[in-house]
PDB file of N, CA, C and O in Angstrom:
ATOM      1  N   UNK A   1       1.007  -1.138   0.008  1.00  0.00           N
ATOM      2  CA  UNK A   1       0.094   0.294  -0.350  1.00  0.00           C
ATOM      3  C   UNK A   1       0.697   1.299   0.033  1.00  0.00           C
ATOM      4  O   UNK A   1       1.389   1.311   1.052  1.00  0.00           O
ATOM      5  N   UNK A   2       0.525   2.268  -0.714  1.00  0.00           N
ATOM      6  CA  UNK A   2       1.365   3.563  -1.189  1.00  0.00           C
ATOM      7  C   UNK A   2       1.198   4.090  -0.174  1.00  0.00           C
ATOM      8  O   UNK A   2       0.454   3.531   0.632  1.00  0.00           O
ATOM      9  N   UNK A   3       2.090   5.906   0.328  1.00  0.00           N
ATOM     10  CA  UNK A   3       2.145   6.429   1.369  1.00  0.00           C
ATOM     11  C   UNK A   3       0.214   7.041   1.069  1.00  0.00           C
ATOM     12  O   UNK A   3      -0.519   7.151   2.051  1.00  0.00           O
ATOM     13  N   UNK A   4      -0.291   7.344  -0.288  1.00  0.00           N
ATOM     14  CA  UNK A   4      -1.723   8.214  -0.422  1.00  0.00           C
ATOM     15  C   UNK A   4      -2.401   7.439   0.220  1.00  0.00           C
ATOM     16  O   UNK A   4      -3.049   7.861   1.178  1.00  0.00           O
ATOM     17  N   UNK A   5      -2.423   6.307  -0.086  1.00  0.00           N
ATOM     18  CA  UNK A   5      -3.714   4.846  -0.050  1.00  0.00           C
ATOM     19  C   UNK A   5      -3.480   4.704   2.066  1.00  0.00           C
ATOM     20  O   UNK A   5      -4.412   4.836   2.859  1.00  0.00           O
ATOM     21  N   UNK A   6      -2.050   4.425   2.440  1.00  0.00           N
ATOM     22  CA  UNK A   6      -2.346   4.559   3.869  1.00  0.00           C
ATOM     23  C   UNK A   6      -3.402   5.766   4.216  1.00  0.00           C
ATOM     24  O   UNK A   6      -4.518   5.504   4.666  1.00  0.00           O
ATOM     25  N   UNK A   7      -2.956   7.132   3.969  1.00  0.00           N
ATOM     26  CA  UNK A   7      -3.389   8.351   4.416  1.00  0.00           C
ATOM     27  C   UNK A   7      -4.825   8.606   3.808  1.00  0.00           C
ATOM     28  O   UNK A   7      -5.314   9.723   3.982  1.00  0.00           O
ATOM     29  N   UNK A   8      -5.594   7.575   3.052  1.00  0.00           N
ATOM     30  CA  UNK A   8      -6.860   7.992   2.770  1.00  0.00           C
ATOM     31  C   UNK A   8      -7.082   6.373   3.749  1.00  0.00           C
ATOM     32  O   UNK A   8      -7.941   6.565   4.609  1.00  0.00           O
ATOM     33  N   UNK A   9      -6.872   5.824   3.766  1.00  0.00           N
ATOM     34  CA  UNK A   9      -7.424   4.624   4.942  1.00  0.00           C
ATOM     35  C   UNK A   9      -7.799   4.979   6.179  1.00  0.00           C
ATOM     36  O   UNK A   9      -8.876   4.727   6.718  1.00  0.00           O
ATOM     37  N   UNK A  10      -6.466   5.843   6.822  1.00  0.00           N
ATOM     38  CA  UNK A  10      -6.584   6.689   8.159  1.00  0.00           C
ATOM     39  C   UNK A  10      -7.682   7.240   7.880  1.00  0.00           C
ATOM     40  O   UNK A  10      -8.658   6.803   8.491  1.00  0.00           O
ATOM     41  N   UNK A  11      -7.933   8.483   6.782  1.00  0.00           N
ATOM     42  CA  UNK A  11      -9.323   9.297   7.095  1.00  0.00           C
ATOM     43  C   UNK A  11     -10.203   8.244   6.894  1.00  0.00           C
ATOM     44  O   UNK A  11     -10.864   8.040   7.913  1.00  0.00           O
ATOM     45  N   UNK A  12     -10.464   7.509   5.996  1.00  0.00           N
ATOM     46  CA  UNK A  12     -11.761   6.617   6.131  1.00  0.00           C
ATOM     47  C   UNK A  12     -12.049   6.088   7.742  1.00  0.00           C
ATOM     48  O   UNK A  12     -13.113   6.221   8.347  1.00  0.00           O
ATOM     49  N   UNK A  13     -10.715   5.411   8.292  1.00  0.00           N
ATOM     50  CA  UNK A  13     -11.230   5.218  10.092  1.00  0.00           C
ATOM     51  C   UNK A  13     -11.623   6.257  10.657  1.00  0.00           C
ATOM     52  O   UNK A  13     -12.427   6.174  11.585  1.00  0.00           O
ATOM     53  N   UNK A  14     -11.027   7.751  10.118  1.00  0.00           N
ATOM     54  CA  UNK A  14     -11.583   8.700  11.364  1.00  0.00           C
ATOM     55  C   UNK A  14     -13.211   8.869  10.748  1.00  0.00           C
ATOM     56  O   UNK A  14     -14.067   8.980  11.626  1.00  0.00           O
ATOM     57  N   UNK A  15     -13.536   8.886   9.786  1.00  0.00           N
ATOM     58  CA  UNK A  15     -14.820   8.880   8.758  1.00  0.00           C
ATOM     59  C   UNK A  15     -15.739   8.291   9.818  1.00  0.00           C
ATOM     60  O   UNK A  15     -16.556   8.765  10.606  1.00  0.00           O
ATOM     61  N   UNK A  16     -15.231   6.918   9.495  1.00  0.00           N
ATOM     62  CA  UNK A  16     -16.094   5.804  10.584  1.00  0.00           C
ATOM     63  C   UNK A  16     -16.378   5.769  11.798  1.00  0.00           C
ATOM     64  O   UNK A  16     -17.349   5.184  12.277  1.00  0.00           O
ATOM     65  N   UNK A  17     -15.293   6.590  12.580  1.00  0.00           N
ATOM     66  CA  UNK A  17     -15.337   6.725  14.119  1.00  0.00           C
ATOM     67  C   UNK A  17     -16.112   8.147  14.068  1.00  0.00           C
ATOM     68  O   UNK A  17     -16.264   8.633  15.189  1.00  0.00           O
ATOM     69  N   UNK A  18     -16.764   9.106  12.727  1.00  0.00           N
ATOM     70  CA  UNK A  18     -17.616  10.147  13.022  1.00  0.00           C
ATOM     71  C   UNK A  18     -16.716  11.189  13.239  1.00  0.00           C
ATOM     72  O   UNK A  18     -17.299  12.115  13.804  1.00  0.00           O
ATOM     73  N   UNK A  19     -15.321  11.473  12.988  1.00  0.00           N
ATOM     74  CA  UNK A  19     -14.377  12.572  12.868  1.00  0.00           C
ATOM     75  C   UNK A  19     -14.650  13.318  11.873  1.00  0.00           C
ATOM     76  O   UNK A  19     -14.894  12.717  10.827  1.00  0.00           O
ATOM     77  N   UNK A  20     -14.709  14.961  11.847  1.00  0.00           N
ATOM     78  CA  UNK A  20     -14.857  15.522  10.900  1.00  0.00           C
ATOM     79  C   UNK A  20     -13.601  15.993  10.118  1.00  0.00           C
ATOM     80  O   UNK A  20     -12.602  16.408  10.705  1.00  0.00           O
ATOM     81  N   UNK A  21     -13.675  15.930   9.074  1.00  0.00           N
ATOM     82  CA  UNK A  21     -11.679  15.781   8.277  1.00  0.00           C
ATOM     83  C   UNK A  21     -11.615  16.853   7.740  1.00  0.00           C
ATOM     84  O   UNK A  21     -12.172  17.135   6.679  1.00  0.00           O
ATOM     85  N   UNK A  22     -10.587  17.948   8.736  1.00  0.00           N
ATOM     86  CA  UNK A  22     -10.441  19.369   8.507  1.00  0.00           C
ATOM     87  C   UNK A  22      -8.766  19.389   7.690  1.00  0.00           C
ATOM     88  O   UNK A  22      -7.943  18.485   7.544  1.00  0.00           O
ATOM     89  N   UNK A  23      -8.753  20.486   7.379  1.00  0.00           N
ATOM     90  CA  UNK A  23      -7.746  20.817   6.877  1.00  0.00           C
ATOM     91  C   UNK A  23      -6.648  20.184   7.856  1.00  0.00           C
ATOM     92  O   UNK A  23      -6.124  19.110   7.561  1.00  0.00           O
ATOM     93  N   UNK A  24      -6.419  20.650   8.652  1.00  0.00           N
ATOM     94  CA  UNK A  24      -5.551  20.740   9.782  1.00  0.00           C
ATOM     95  C   UNK A  24      -5.205  19.282  10.637  1.00  0.00           C
ATOM     96  O   UNK A  24      -4.262  19.150  11.417  1.00  0.00           O
ATOM     97  N   UNK A  25      -6.234  18.209  10.280  1.00  0.00           N
ATOM     98  CA  UNK A  25      -6.272  17.183  10.745  1.00  0.00           C
ATOM     99  C   UNK A  25      -5.654  16.278   9.475  1.00  0.00           C
ATOM    100  O   UNK A  25      -4.925  15.333   9.778  1.00  0.00           O
ATOM    101  N   UNK A  26      -5.958  16.572   7.916  1.00  0.00           N
ATOM    102  CA  UNK A  26      -5.521  16.582   7.388  1.00  0.00           C
ATOM    103  C   UNK A  26      -3.538  16.279   7.149  1.00  0.00           C
ATOM    104  O   UNK A  26      -2.918  15.224   7.015  1.00  0.00           O
ATOM    105  N   UNK A  27      -3.214  17.261   7.175  1.00  0.00           N
ATOM    106  CA  UNK A  27      -2.371  17.967   7.396  1.00  0.00           C
ATOM    107  C   UNK A  27      -1.191  16.977   9.033  1.00  0.00           C
ATOM    108  O   UNK A  27      -0.084  16.447   9.130  1.00  0.00           O
ATOM    109  N   UNK A  28      -1.912  17.153   9.585  1.00  0.00           N
ATOM    110  CA  UNK A  28      -1.319  16.150  11.021  1.00  0.00           C
ATOM    111  C   UNK A  28      -0.878  14.698  10.436  1.00  0.00           C
ATOM    112  O   UNK A  28       0.267  14.250  10.498  1.00  0.00           O
ATOM    113  N   UNK A  29      -2.363  13.837   9.670  1.00  0.00           N
ATOM    114  CA  UNK A  29      -2.139  12.858   9.644  1.00  0.00           C
ATOM    115  C   UNK A  29      -1.255  12.795   8.679  1.00  0.00           C
ATOM    116  O   UNK A  29      -0.610  11.754   8.802  1.00  0.00           O
ATOM    117  N   UNK A  30      -0.922  13.414   7.780  1.00  0.00           N
ATOM    118  CA  UNK A  30       0.503  12.791   6.082  1.00  0.00           C
ATOM    119  C   UNK A  30       1.367  13.538   7.438  1.00  0.00           C
ATOM    120  O   UNK A  30       1.743  12.606   8.150  1.00  0.00           O
ATOM    121  N   UNK A  31       1.637  14.356   7.806  1.00  0.00           N
ATOM    122  CA  UNK A  31       2.984  14.609   8.665  1.00  0.00           C
ATOM    123  C   UNK A  31       3.519  13.551   9.049  1.00  0.00           C
ATOM    124  O   UNK A  31       4.538  12.993   8.641  1.00  0.00           O
ATOM    125  N   UNK A  32       2.466  13.147  10.240  1.00  0.00           N
ATOM    126  CA  UNK A  32       2.718  11.865  11.238  1.00  0.00           C
ATOM    127  C   UNK A  32       2.882  10.523  10.415  1.00  0.00           C
ATOM    128  O   UNK A  32       3.216   9.587  11.142  1.00  0.00           O
ATOM    129  N   UNK A  33       2.721  10.177   8.992  1.00  0.00           N
ATOM    130  CA  UNK A  33       2.867   9.131   8.497  1.00  0.00           C
ATOM    131  C   UNK A  33       3.797   9.013   7.608  1.00  0.00           C
ATOM    132  O   UNK A  33       4.226   7.885   7.360  1.00  0.00           O
ATOM    133  N   UNK A  34       4.259  10.032   7.003  1.00  0.00           N
ATOM    134  CA  UNK A  34       5.085  10.255   5.995  1.00  0.00           C
ATOM    135  C   UNK A  34       6.714  10.443   6.993  1.00  0.00           C
ATOM    136  O   UNK A  34       7.815  10.048   6.610  1.00  0.00           O
ATOM    137  N   UNK A  35       6.404  11.165   8.339  1.00  0.00           N
ATOM    138  CA  UNK A  35       8.171  11.287   8.992  1.00  0.00           C
ATOM    139  C   UNK A  35       8.169  10.626  10.013  1.00  0.00           C
ATOM    140  O   UNK A  35       7.107  10.156  10.420  1.00  0.00           O
ATOM    141  N   UNK A  36       9.038  10.476  10.509  1.00  0.00           N
ATOM    142  CA  UNK A  36       9.299  10.293  12.204  1.00  0.00           C
ATOM    143  C   UNK A  36       9.322  11.243  12.830  1.00  0.00           C
ATOM    144  O   UNK A  36       9.852  12.203  12.271  1.00  0.00           O
ATOM    145  N   UNK A  37       8.877  11.431  14.009  1.00  0.00           N
ATOM    146  CA  UNK A  37       9.381  12.432  15.245  1.00  0.00           C
ATOM    147  C   UNK A  37       9.446  11.921  16.259  1.00  0.00           C
ATOM    148  O   UNK A  37       9.223  10.710  16.268  1.00  0.00           O
ATOM    149  N   UNK A  38       9.740  12.524  17.407  1.00  0.00           N
ATOM    150  CA  UNK A  38       9.978  11.914  18.614  1.00  0.00           C
ATOM    151  C   UNK A  38       9.626  12.612  19.754  1.00  0.00           C
ATOM    152  O   UNK A  38      10.051  12.466  20.901  1.00  0.00           O
ATOM    153  N   UNK A  39       8.537  13.643  19.179  1.00  0.00           N
ATOM    154  CA  UNK A  39       7.866  14.303  20.154  1.00  0.00           C
ATOM    155  C   UNK A  39       6.601  15.559  19.418  1.00  0.00           C
ATOM    156  O   UNK A  39       6.731  16.502  18.637  1.00  0.00           O
ATOM    157  N   UNK A  40       5.439  14.969  20.132  1.00  0.00           N
ATOM    158  CA  UNK A  40       4.552  15.946  19.642  1.00  0.00           C
ATOM    159  C   UNK A  40       4.814  17.683  19.127  1.00  0.00           C
ATOM    160  O   UNK A  40       4.245  18.357  18.268  1.00  0.00           O
ATOM    161  N   UNK A  41       6.005  18.022  20.149  1.00  0.00           N
ATOM    162  CA  UNK A  41       6.617  19.493  20.194  1.00  0.00           C
ATOM    163  C   UNK A  41       6.904  19.442  18.794  1.00  0.00           C
ATOM    164  O   UNK A  41       6.351  20.219  18.016  1.00  0.00           O
ATOM    165  N   UNK A  42       8.037  18.263  18.281  1.00  0.00           N
ATOM    166  CA  UNK A  42       8.527  18.469  16.755  1.00  0.00           C
ATOM    167  C   UNK A  42       7.526  17.965  15.869  1.00  0.00           C
ATOM    168  O   UNK A  42       7.993  17.979  14.730  1.00  0.00           O
ATOM    169  N   UNK A  43       6.291  17.502  15.885  1.00  0.00           N
ATOM    170  CA  UNK A  43       5.278  17.265  14.905  1.00  0.00           C
ATOM    171  C   UNK A  43       4.725  18.708  14.814  1.00  0.00           C
ATOM    172  O   UNK A  43       4.679  19.075  13.640  1.00  0.00           O
ATOM    173  N   UNK A  44       4.310  19.597  15.658  1.00  0.00           N
ATOM    174  CA  UNK A  44       3.476  20.404  16.073  1.00  0.00           C
ATOM    175  C   UNK A  44       4.631  21.508  15.233  1.00  0.00           C
ATOM    176  O   UNK A  44       4.121  22.360  14.504  1.00  0.00           O
ATOM    177  N   UNK A  45       6.175  21.468  15.355  1.00  0.00           N
ATOM    178  CA  UNK A  45       6.865  22.756  14.693  1.00  0.00           C
ATOM    179  C   UNK A  45       6.600  22.273  13.270  1.00  0.00           C
ATOM    180  O   UNK A  45       6.595  23.202  12.463  1.00  0.00           O
ATOM    181  N   UNK A  46       6.350  20.916  12.685  1.00  0.00           N
ATOM    182  CA  UNK A  46       6.426  20.800  11.419  1.00  0.00           C
ATOM    183  C   UNK A  46       5.535  21.584  10.656  1.00  0.00           C
ATOM    184  O   UNK A  46       5.789  22.243   9.648  1.00  0.00           O
ATOM    185  N   UNK A  47       3.995  21.376  11.506  1.00  0.00           N
ATOM    186  CA  UNK A  47       2.519  21.474  11.260  1.00  0.00           C
ATOM    187  C   UNK A  47       2.818  23.427  10.656  1.00  0.00           C
ATOM    188  O   UNK A  47       2.460  23.910   9.582  1.00  0.00           O
ATOM    189  N   UNK A  48       3.661  24.222  11.949  1.00  0.00           N
ATOM    190  CA  UNK A  48       3.146  24.802  12.767  1.00  0.00           C
ATOM    191  C   UNK A  48       4.315  26.268  10.668  1.00  0.00           C
ATOM    192  O   UNK A  48       4.231  27.478  10.456  1.00  0.00           O
ATOM    193  N   UNK A  49       4.932  25.377  10.018  1.00  0.00           N
ATOM    194  CA  UNK A  49       5.636  26.031   9.248  1.00  0.00           C
ATOM    195  C   UNK A  49       4.427  25.890   8.049  1.00  0.00           C
ATOM    196  O   UNK A  49       4.286  26.932   7.409  1.00  0.00           O
ATOM    197  N   UNK A  50       3.634  24.891   7.690  1.00  0.00           N
ATOM    198  CA  UNK A  50       2.776  24.928   6.735  1.00  0.00           C
ATOM    199  C   UNK A  50       1.704  25.294   6.957  1.00  0.00           C
ATOM    200  O   UNK A  50       1.025  25.471   5.946  1.00  0.00           O
ATOM    201  N   UNK A  51       1.106  25.550   8.144  1.00  0.00           N
ATOM    202  CA  UNK A  51      -0.209  25.959   8.990  1.00  0.00           C
ATOM    203  C   UNK A  51       0.055  26.698  10.281  1.00  0.00           C
ATOM    204  O   UNK A  51       0.273  26.056  11.308  1.00  0.00           O
ATOM    205  N   UNK A  52       0.045  27.987  10.278  1.00  0.00           N
ATOM    206  CA  UNK A  52       0.514  28.895  11.458  1.00  0.00           C
ATOM    207  C   UNK A  52      -0.687  28.665  12.659  1.00  0.00           C
ATOM    208  O   UNK A  52      -0.628  28.769  13.884  1.00  0.00           O
ATOM    209  N   UNK A  53      -1.828  28.294  11.710  1.00  0.00           N
ATOM    210  CA  UNK A  53      -3.171  28.716  12.963  1.00  0.00           C
ATOM    211  C   UNK A  53      -3.167  26.873  13.459  1.00  0.00           C
ATOM    212  O   UNK A  53      -4.225  26.287  13.688  1.00  0.00           O
ATOM    213  N   UNK A  54      -2.463  26.519  13.508  1.00  0.00           N
ATOM    214  CA  UNK A  54      -2.288  24.938  14.149  1.00  0.00           C
ATOM    215  C   UNK A  54      -2.066  25.051  15.906  1.00  0.00           C
ATOM    216  O   UNK A  54      -1.399  25.964  16.392  1.00  0.00           O
ATOM    217  N   UNK A  55      -2.505  24.346  16.463  1.00  0.00           N
ATOM    218  CA  UNK A  55      -2.189  24.593  17.824  1.00  0.00           C
ATOM    219  C   UNK A  55      -1.801  23.438  18.574  1.00  0.00           C
ATOM    220  O   UNK A  55      -2.512  22.433  18.552  1.00  0.00           O
ATOM    221  N   UNK A  56      -0.672  23.487  19.281  1.00  0.00           N
ATOM    222  CA  UNK A  56      -0.321  21.896  20.010  1.00  0.00           C
ATOM    223  C   UNK A  56      -1.029  21.284  20.659  1.00  0.00           C
ATOM    224  O   UNK A  56      -0.759  20.187  21.147  1.00  0.00           O
ATOM    225  N   UNK A  57      -2.301  22.030  20.806  1.00  0.00           N
ATOM    226  CA  UNK A  57      -3.677  20.920  21.665  1.00  0.00           C
ATOM    227  C   UNK A  57      -4.063  20.154  20.649  1.00  0.00           C
ATOM    228  O   UNK A  57      -4.121  18.935  20.810  1.00  0.00           O
ATOM    229  N   UNK A  58      -4.398  20.753  19.409  1.00  0.00           N
ATOM    230  CA  UNK A  58      -4.803  19.927  17.962  1.00  0.00           C
ATOM    231  C   UNK A  58      -4.005  18.853  17.504  1.00  0.00           C
ATOM    232  O   UNK A  58      -4.520  17.987  16.796  1.00  0.00           O
ATOM    233  N   UNK A  59      -2.406  18.782  17.929  1.00  0.00           N
ATOM    234  CA  UNK A  59      -1.681  17.880  17.493  1.00  0.00           C
ATOM    235  C   UNK A  59      -1.404  16.935  18.796  1.00  0.00           C
ATOM    236  O   UNK A  59      -0.520  16.084  18.696  1.00  0.00           O
ATOM    237  N   UNK A  60      -2.021  17.042  19.826  1.00  0.00           N
ATOM    238  CA  UNK A  60      -1.731  16.330  21.264  1.00  0.00           C
ATOM    239  C   UNK A  60      -3.157  15.331  21.156  1.00  0.00           C
ATOM    240  O   UNK A  60      -3.158  14.134  21.442  1.00  0.00           O
ATOM    241  N   UNK A  61      -4.319  16.084  20.694  1.00  0.00           N
ATOM    242  CA  UNK A  61      -5.343  15.302  20.477  1.00  0.00           C
ATOM    243  C   UNK A  61      -5.350  14.771  19.135  1.00  0.00           C
ATOM    244  O   UNK A  61      -6.501  14.374  18.953  1.00  0.00           O
ATOM    245  N   UNK A  62      -4.785  14.598  18.291  1.00  0.00           N
ATOM    246  CA  UNK A  62      -4.696  13.817  17.200  1.00  0.00           C
ATOM    247  C   UNK A  62      -3.547  12.659  17.111  1.00  0.00           C
ATOM    248  O   UNK A  62      -3.741  11.670  16.404  1.00  0.00           O
ATOM    249  N   UNK A  63      -2.591  12.790  17.705  1.00  0.00           N
ATOM    250  CA  UNK A  63      -1.583  12.042  18.314  1.00  0.00           C
ATOM    251  C   UNK A  63      -2.601  10.879  19.347  1.00  0.00           C
ATOM    252  O   UNK A  63      -2.474   9.680  19.098  1.00  0.00           O
ATOM    253  N   UNK A  64      -3.413  11.240  20.286  1.00  0.00           N
ATOM    254  CA  UNK A  64      -4.003  10.493  20.944  1.00  0.00           C
ATOM    255  C   UNK A  64      -5.013  10.171  20.019  1.00  0.00           C
ATOM    256  O   UNK A  64      -4.840   8.955  19.928  1.00  0.00           O
ATOM    257  N   UNK A  65      -5.626  10.347  19.529  1.00  0.00           N
ATOM    258  CA  UNK A  65      -7.161   9.694  18.901  1.00  0.00           C
ATOM    259  C   UNK A  65      -6.757   9.056  18.034  1.00  0.00           C
ATOM    260  O   UNK A  65      -7.625   8.249  17.701  1.00  0.00           O
ATOM    261  N   UNK A  66      -5.489   8.925  17.200  1.00  0.00           N
ATOM    262  CA  UNK A  66      -4.370   7.463  16.373  1.00  0.00           C
ATOM    263  C   UNK A  66      -4.199   6.539  17.360  1.00  0.00           C
ATOM    264  O   UNK A  66      -4.828   5.484  17.449  1.00  0.00           O
ATOM    265  N   UNK A  67      -3.291   6.956  18.154  1.00  0.00           N
ATOM    266  CA  UNK A  67      -3.216   5.508  19.482  1.00  0.00           C
ATOM    267  C   UNK A  67      -4.549   4.999  19.650  1.00  0.00           C
ATOM    268  O   UNK A  67      -4.863   3.867  19.282  1.00  0.00           O
ATOM    269  N   UNK A  68      -5.573   6.046  20.357  1.00  0.00           N
ATOM    270  CA  UNK A  68      -6.305   4.898  20.626  1.00  0.00           C
ATOM    271  C   UNK A  68      -7.234   4.429  19.674  1.00  0.00           C
ATOM    272  O   UNK A  68      -8.280   3.965  20.129  1.00  0.00           O
ATOM    273  N   UNK A  69      -7.055   4.453  18.247  1.00  0.00           N
ATOM    274  CA  UNK A  69      -7.507   3.667  16.948  1.00  0.00           C
ATOM    275  C   UNK A  69      -6.595   2.503  16.442  1.00  0.00           C
ATOM    276  O   UNK A  69      -6.650   1.799  15.434  1.00  0.00           O
ATOM    277  N   UNK A  70      -5.485   2.567  17.813  1.00  0.00           N
ATOM    278  CA  UNK A  70      -4.561   1.672  17.214  1.00  0.00           C
ATOM    279  C   UNK A  70      -3.238   1.855  15.764  1.00  0.00           C
ATOM    280  O   UNK A  70      -2.491   1.050  15.209  1.00  0.00           O
ATOM    281  N   UNK A  71      -3.449   3.071  15.634  1.00  0.00           N
ATOM    282  CA  UNK A  71      -3.335   3.494  13.664  1.00  0.00           C
ATOM    283  C   UNK A  71      -1.893   3.635  14.192  1.00  0.00           C
ATOM    284  O   UNK A  71      -1.012   3.046  13.565  1.00  0.00           O
ATOM    285  N   UNK A  72      -1.420   4.672  15.758  1.00  0.00           N
ATOM    286  CA  UNK A  72       0.599   4.925  15.917  1.00  0.00           C
ATOM    287  C   UNK A  72       0.676   4.035  17.463  1.00  0.00           C
ATOM    288  O   UNK A  72      -0.161   3.407  18.111  1.00  0.00           O
ATOM    289  N   UNK A  73       1.764   4.270  17.604  1.00  0.00           N
ATOM    290  CA  UNK A  73       2.046   3.814  18.804  1.00  0.00           C
ATOM    291  C   UNK A  73       3.148   4.390  19.247  1.00  0.00           C
ATOM    292  O   UNK A  73       4.295   4.233  18.827  1.00  0.00           O
ATOM    293  N   UNK A  74       2.648   5.280  20.388  1.00  0.00           N
ATOM    294  CA  UNK A  74       3.562   5.881  20.872  1.00  0.00           C
ATOM    295  C   UNK A  74       4.728   5.124  21.862  1.00  0.00           C
ATOM    296  O   UNK A  74       4.451   4.268  22.703  1.00  0.00           O
ATOM    297  N   UNK A  75       5.934   5.578  21.603  1.00  0.00           N
ATOM    298  CA  UNK A  75       7.067   5.100  22.601  1.00  0.00           C
ATOM    299  C   UNK A  75       7.472   5.650  23.223  1.00  0.00           C
ATOM    300  O   UNK A  75       7.623   6.724  22.642  1.00  0.00           O
ATOM    301  N   UNK A  76       7.987   5.754  24.567  1.00  0.00           N
ATOM    302  CA  UNK A  76       8.316   6.250  25.613  1.00  0.00           C
ATOM    303  C   UNK A  76       9.983   6.079  25.234  1.00  0.00           C
ATOM    304  O   UNK A  76      10.147   4.903  25.557  1.00  0.00           O
ATOM    305  N   UNK A  77      11.150   6.502  24.801  1.00  0.00           N
ATOM    306  CA  UNK A  77      12.032   6.842  25.130  1.00  0.00           C
ATOM    307  C   UNK A  77      13.388   7.393  26.383  1.00  0.00           C
ATOM    308  O   UNK A  77      13.932   8.459  26.672  1.00  0.00           O
ATOM    309  N   UNK A  78      13.479   5.930  26.844  1.00  0.00           N
ATOM    310  CA  UNK A  78      14.465   6.951  27.754  1.00  0.00           C
ATOM    311  C   UNK A  78      15.918   6.611  27.792  1.00  0.00           C
ATOM    312  O   UNK A  78      16.324   5.467  27.585  1.00  0.00           O
ATOM    313  N   UNK A  79      16.720   7.664  28.071  1.00  0.00           N
ATOM    314  CA  UNK A  79      18.036   8.096  27.428  1.00  0.00           C
ATOM    315  C   UNK A  79      19.009   8.148  29.212  1.00  0.00           C
ATOM    316  O   UNK A  79      18.617   8.918  30.089  1.00  0.00           O
ATOM    317  N   UNK A  80      19.788   7.551  29.352  1.00  0.00           N
ATOM    318  CA  UNK A  80      20.984   7.144  30.493  1.00  0.00           C
ATOM    319  C   UNK A  80      22.192   7.599  30.118  1.00  0.00           C
ATOM    320  O   UNK A  80      22.626   7.263  29.016  1.00  0.00           O
ATOM    321  N   UNK A  81      22.781   8.259  30.783  1.00  0.00           N
ATOM    322  CA  UNK A  81      23.772   9.761  30.650  1.00  0.00           C
ATOM    323  C   UNK A  81      25.075   8.899  31.400  1.00  0.00           C
ATOM    324  O   UNK A  81      26.151   9.461  31.605  1.00  0.00           O
TER     325      UNK A  81
END
């Protein structure tokens, strides 16, 4: 399955769940699925470059929603020095 098909599949699952598909959600889904980030803040900073009105809370909610739907998995990274 190509990236665009993955994105459309995720959007379809969100629609099935009753979520509105906004431009901000489309942007976040594309960023999350096409790149690797180590934090929501990194996603937020990448999204702000493309959409200046997006808020950090929107990013956290989208990441949590995708995780609740088992579409992504957050991992905690512990670094020792």
